Each structure stands twice: as C-alpha cells, then as structure tokens.
C-alpha positions in Angstrom: 48.6 75.2 65.8 47.4 73.6 62.6 49.4 70.9 60.7 49.4 70.5 56.9 47.1 67.5 57.3 44.4 69.8 59.0 43.9 71.4 55.6 43.8 68.1 53.6 40.5 66.5 52.7 39.5 63.3 54.5 37.7 60.4 52.9 34.2 60.1 54.5 34.3 56.4 55.3 33.6 54.7 58.7 36.3 52.1 58.4 39.3 53.0 56.2 40.7 49.5 56.8 37.7 47.8 55.2 37.7 50.4 52.4 35.2 50.5 49.6 33.6 47.6 47.7 32.7 47.9 44.1 30.7 45.8 41.7 30.5 46.1 37.9 27.7 44.5 36.1 28.5 42.6 32.9 28.7 44.9 29.8 28.6 48.0 32.0 31.3 50.5 33.0 29.8 52.3 36.0 31.0 50.7 39.3 28.5 50.5 42.1 30.6 51.4 45.1 29.6 50.9 48.8 29.8 53.1 50.7 29.6 56.0 48.3 32.9 57.7 47.7 33.0 61.2 49.1 35.3 63.4 51.2 35.1 66.1 53.8 37.3 69.0 55.0 39.0 71.1 52.3 37.1 71.9 49.1 37.5 68.8 46.8 38.6 69.3 43.3 39.2 65.7 42.3 39.6 62.1 43.3 42.5 60.0 42.2 43.5 56.3 42.0 46.9 56.6 43.8 48.4 53.1 43.7 48.1 50.3 41.3 49.8 47.3 42.8 49.4 45.1 39.8 50.0 47.5 37.0 47.4 49.8 35.4 43.9 49.8 37.1 41.4 50.1 34.2 39.3 52.6 36.1 38.8 56.3 36.3 37.3 58.3 39.1 35.4 61.6 38.5 33.9 64.1 40.9 30.2 64.6 40.5 28.4 67.9 41.1 26.9 66.4 44.4 30.4 66.0 45.8 30.5 62.2 45.5 32.9 60.4 43.2 31.9 58.1 40.4 34.1 55.1 39.6 34.0 53.9 36.0 35.8 51.2 34.1 37.6 52.6 31.1 36.6 49.6 29.0 34.5 46.5 29.4 36.2 44.2 31.9 37.0 40.5 31.3 35.8 39.1 34.6 36.8 35.5 33.6 40.4 36.7 33.1 40.5 38.8 36.3 37.8 39.0 39.0 39.3 41.5 41.5 41.1 44.8 41.4 42.6 46.4 44.5 43.8 50.0 44.7 43.7 53.1 46.9 41.7 56.3 46.3 42.6 59.7 47.5 40.5 62.9 47.5 42.5 65.9 46.2 41.6 69.3 47.7 41.6 72.5 45.6 44.6 73.5 47.8 46.6 70.6 46.2 46.6 68.5 49.4 45.6 64.8 49.2 43.7 62.8 51.7 45.5 60.2 53.7 44.6 56.8 52.3 
C-alpha cells in the first residue's frame, strides 16, 4: 500500500543533514550550489524556499529545463553586512506534493 509520501518528490542529495552549500561571487546573482539541486520521484514543477528563519531570504529558486534548480539572489548582496543565509529548499511535484526537507 502506498503512502502520500510515496508520490512526493525527493531531493536528490546524499546527506540531507549536510544540505547544500552555495557561494555567490561579488557583483553576481547566480549562486554556485554544491551538490546541484535536483529531485527524483514525482514529476517536478517547481522548487521552493520553504523556511526563512531570519526573515526574508533574498533568493529565488527556478526549475531549469534539465531538471536541476538554479538559485539566484534577487539583488546584489552586501556580504560585509551579512555573510551567511540558511534556509530549506523543497521540490514541488506537479501533483502538488512537496519533498520532505
């Protein structure tokens, strides 16, 4: 018997506890993320930033044609003011179910 989580997408990452690590170069907005953000399971329609523990995360996440996600800063970041951001990402299946973070 299947459970609702069986139909949900799953982030394709070896160690969910370690998560992803991203670096933004000065004066750029594309975040270089390791490992690449992607999901398996249900057909993926989007990725979402699902928690923002310190207020608004100045990032957006978009699904590329190759199935990976691209993380991008919405504006130039002031790295002297704030060096780190921590938030969770979820894959959203076309069936409306979200991956477990």
